[in-house]
N, C-alpha and C positions, 0 to 999 in steps of 0.2 A: 274363331268362335264357331261352334256347331249348334244348330237347332235341329232337334229330333222331334217330330210331331206326327200325329195321326188325327184325322177328322172323320166323322161319319160321312158316308156317301150321300146321304140325304138329310137335310136339304143341301143342295149343291152351292148355294150362294156363299156360305162361309168359306168353303174350299176355294172358290174362285177369288173371293176378296183377299184371302191370305196370300194366294199365289201372286196376285197382282202386286201386292205390297212387297213381297219378297223380290219380284222382278225389278221393282223400282229401286230396291236397295242394291241390286247387282249381285245377288247370291250365285254361287256355283252349286249345282245339284250333284251330290255324290251318290245318292240312291233315292228310291221312293221315300219321301218323308224325312230326308236328311239333306240339309243344305249347310253351306259354310260361307263365312266372310273373314277377311283379315281382322285380327283382334285389335280393337282400340276402344276407348270409352264410348264413342258414338255408336259403333256397331254393336257393342255389348248391350247398351241400353235399348237400341232399336229391336234387336232380336228378343230381348226380355219382354218388351211391350207386345210384340207379336205372339210370343208364347202365352202371355196372359190372355190375349184375345182368343186364342185357340182353346184354352181351357174354359173360358167363359162361354164359348160356342158348343161346349160339350165334348171337346176333344182332349187329347193328351199331348203334352209338350214339355220339353226340358232343354236347357241350354248348357253348353259345356265349353270349357277352355281346353284346346287340344294342340298337340304339336305333331307335324309330320315325322315319320320315322326315318326319313332320308331327305337329303337335299334334292334328289331327283323328283320325289313326290311333290315337294314344294314348288319346284320350277314348273312341273307339269300343270299343277293347279293354277299357278300364276299365269301361265301361257294361255290356258283355257279362258280365264277371265279377261285377259288382255285381248284375245281374239274376238270375244263378244263385243267389247267396247270398240274395237277396230271397225267392226261392221257398222256400228251406230255412227261413228265419226265419218266413215265413207259415205253413208247415206246423207249426212249433212253436207259434205263436200259436193256430192252430186246435185243436190237440190240448189245449193248456192251457184253452181255452174249454170244450171238451167235458168235461174233467176237473173243472172248477169246480163242476159239479152233483153230484159224487160225495161220498162220506163224507170226514171229515177225514183218515182214514188213506190213502184213495185219493188225495186231493189232495196229501198229503205225499210219497207214493211217486212219483206222477207228476211232481211238482215237482222232486224230486231227480234223477229220470232226465232230465227236460228240461233241467235246469241243466247236467248233464254233456254233453248234446247241444249246448247253446249253446257250451260250451267247445270242443267238436270243430269246430263251424262257425266259431267265432272264429279258430281256428288257420289256416283257409284263407280268411279274409275280409280281403282286402287293400284293398278299397274299400267300406267299410261303407255299406249302403243304409239308408234311413229305417226299413225294416221291422225292423231290429235292435232299436231302442228299444222298439217295440211288443212284440216277443217277450220281451225282458228284463223288461218290466213285467208281462206276463201270467204269467211264471214266478214272479216275486216275489210276485204276488198269490196264487198257489197256496200258496206257502210261508208266507204271512201276515206274515212279518217278515224283515228283512234278516238273513242268517246272521251269527253272531258267532264270532270267533276269540279265543282267550285266550292270553296269554303272561305271563311274569314282569314285574313292575314293575322300573323301573331299566333302561330300554332302552339296549343298546349295539349293536355292529356287527351281530351275527348276527340279533338280533330285528328291528332296523330293516330289514335287507336282506330278511328273510323277509316282513315286512309289505308291503314294496314288491312283492316277487315275487307274493304272494297277490293283492294288489289289482290288479296289472297283467295277470297271466297266468292266474290261476285263478278269482278271484271279485271282479269289479269293484265289487260292492256290499258288500264285506266291512266289518264293524264290529269294532273291536278292544277287548278288555277286558284290563285289566292287574291282576294279582293278586300280592300279596306272598307268599301261601302257595298252592302248587298244589292243595291240598286244598279251597280255596275257589273253584275253577274252576266257573263256571255249568254246569249239566247240559246246556244246549243249545249250548254253545260247543265248538269244535274247538281243542284245545290245541296249542301249538308252542313249541319251545325251552324246555322246562321238564321237571322230573323226572316220570317216570311216564307220559309220552305217547309215541306212536310218532314224531311229527314233531319229533325232537330229535336229539341226538348219538348216533351208533352206532359201535361198534368192530367192524371186520370180522375174519374168521378170521386174516388176516395181521397183525392188530394196528393197522392203519391206522384212524384216526378220521375219520368224516364229521361236519362241522358240520350244524346244522339246515337251513341253506340247501341243502346238497347232498342231504340226506334228502328234502326236499320235492320237489326236482327228480326224484329217483328215483321217489318214490311217485306222482307225477303224470305220469310218463313225458314230461318236458319235455326234448327232445333238442336244443334250440337251442344251437349251439356258442357263441354270444355269452353266453348265460346260464351255460354251464359255465366260460367264461373269468372271468366275474364271480364264480362260485363259488370259483375258485382264490384270487381276491383276498380274498373274505370269509373263506375258510378260514384263510389266513395271518394276517389281521388278528385272527381269533378264537382259533385254535388255536396258531398260531405254531410249527409243527413243521418248517418248511423243506421241506415236501413239494412245494411248487410255487414257481416263480419268479414272484413277485408283488411287484415293488418299490413298487407303489401302496399296498400293505396298511398299512404303518406310518402313513402320512399319513392314510388314511381312518380308521384306528383312533383317532388323536389327535383328529380332527374330531368323531367320535361321542362320545368320552369328554368332550370339552369341552362339547358340546351337552347332555350328560346333567347337567352341573353348572349349566346356566342355564335349561333348558327342562323342562317336564313330558313324560311319555311320549307323550301324544297329539300334542303340538306337535312332538316329534322325528319322529314318523311323517310329519307333514305337511311338515316342512322337508326331510327326507332323500329324499322321493319324487323331486323334481327332480334331486337329486344322482345317484341311481341311474339316472334316465332319461338323464342326460348320459353317465354311464359306459357304459350300454348302447349309446347311439348312437355314441360314440367307437369302441368295440371292434367294433360292427357295420360301420362304415365301414372300419376297419383291416383286417378280415377280407376285405371285399369288394375293397378296393384292393390288398391284399397289402403294405401299408406303412402308416406312421403317417399319418393324415389331416391335411390342412393346417388 
């Protein structure tokens, strides 16, 4: 994806705001007023939003789908983007090493902050460099143990989808604990899709119900349109209130119910991960192409 834009020199605030947003997305600058990102549904939508903001600020902007003319050009661009992320990961590793000499409380506080920073870097990391693994290991060492997430035993569609979402987009090292009684949730675990926790079903002022998958998307500010399309499917499979047009929902619900009859909870999480990976990739390509992918 290419974004070609021009903004007036004065006032300077719109130019600064746009550039900060582009840096958060991880763009590579090809020339003045010309930036690029790998093409997928999320980056396309984000660059289109920024183009609209530029036009509203009195500038000019257009977005393009483009292809490098050679594999060498593509590799060079990917290397540039990876090198930028490598520097960010190296900074996290260095800060974690410094914090390792601190007190337990300082280590925990710094580890939690750096874990959030890793999530932010990960959202703009399209070509992961080797430094990513070192940074993740350094942050895990600060936190002493992999974080735990807890949910009700007897995993069905919403819990399976939430576990996939957490492990793929929020916490790659997530470990899951399954409890029959929410009161038995371990104190060091973050609960989801069960009574008495924030990451569960919520009813809005208009009476509309969000399933736990939708709640997690909102709480973690995950704006990827592909994830929100999957949220519609999970919502209808779980809540079944005809709020969304999601013809895939009944079939997905039947698959999860059948698996719950033959597999334990941990096995369901392992087996459904590739299913949701495939669902994500299908809808990602559909949004990018504007049609059903072949």
